[in-house]
Each structure stands twice: as C-alpha cells, then as structure tokens.
C-alpha positions as CSV (number, residue, x, y, z in Angstrom):
1,X,-130.0,-124.3,27.5
2,X,-129.0,-127.2,26.3
3,X,-125.6,-130.0,27.5
4,X,-122.1,-128.4,26.8
5,X,-120.8,-131.3,25.3
6,X,-117.3,-130.8,25.2
7,X,-115.3,-131.5,21.3
8,X,-113.4,-134.7,21.4
9,X,-111.0,-136.5,18.7
10,X,-113.7,-138.7,17.3
11,X,-116.1,-136.0,16.5
12,X,-113.8,-132.6,15.6
13,X,-112.5,-136.0,12.7
14,X,-115.8,-136.5,11.4
15,X,-116.4,-132.1,11.1
16,X,-112.6,-132.5,9.2
17,X,-114.5,-135.7,7.0
18,X,-117.4,-133.7,5.7
19,X,-115.4,-131.1,5.2
20,X,-113.6,-132.9,2.7
21,X,-116.6,-134.9,1.2
22,X,-118.1,-131.1,0.7
23,X,-115.0,-128.4,0.5
24,X,-118.1,-126.3,-0.6
25,X,-120.6,-125.8,2.4
26,X,-120.2,-124.2,5.9
27,X,-118.9,-126.0,7.8
28,X,-115.6,-126.1,6.0
29,X,-115.6,-122.1,3.9
30,X,-116.4,-121.3,8.1
31,X,-113.2,-122.8,9.5
32,X,-115.1,-124.0,11.7
33,X,-113.0,-127.9,11.1
34,X,-109.7,-126.3,12.2
35,X,-111.9,-124.5,15.0
36,X,-112.7,-128.2,16.2
37,X,-109.5,-129.9,16.2
38,X,-107.9,-127.2,17.8
39,X,-110.8,-127.5,20.3
40,X,-110.3,-131.4,20.9
41,X,-106.4,-130.4,21.0
42,X,-107.4,-127.6,23.8
43,X,-109.0,-130.4,26.2
44,X,-106.8,-133.4,25.5
45,X,-104.4,-131.2,26.7
46,X,-107.6,-130.1,29.8
47,X,-107.7,-134.0,29.9
48,X,-104.4,-135.4,30.3
49,X,-103.2,-132.8,33.0
50,X,-106.6,-134.5,35.2
51,X,-104.7,-137.3,35.1
C-alpha cells in the first residue's frame, strides 16, 4: 500500500481550483473538491487539539 498523507488546506485549495477551472471534470462533478475541503477542515481541527 501507498503512504497515507492527510489532506491539508493547500492541497484542498488546489483540488478546488482545478474543479473551478473545469466544472465538467470528474473532480468537480463527483463532489471531490467539497470532500477534500471537509477533510482538510477536520485535519486542521485535529492539529489544533494536538497543540
């Protein structure tokens, strides 16, 4: 298996920008950009708890 890397805000932003550039792309139509942003938000919450 590959290495797991938690979703961060920078990555979620790139995914969202790609979906905005091509609204008919699989990324945009599948809702992946929203899920990526939600995951980044959750990971930020976990990072705040660790500090």
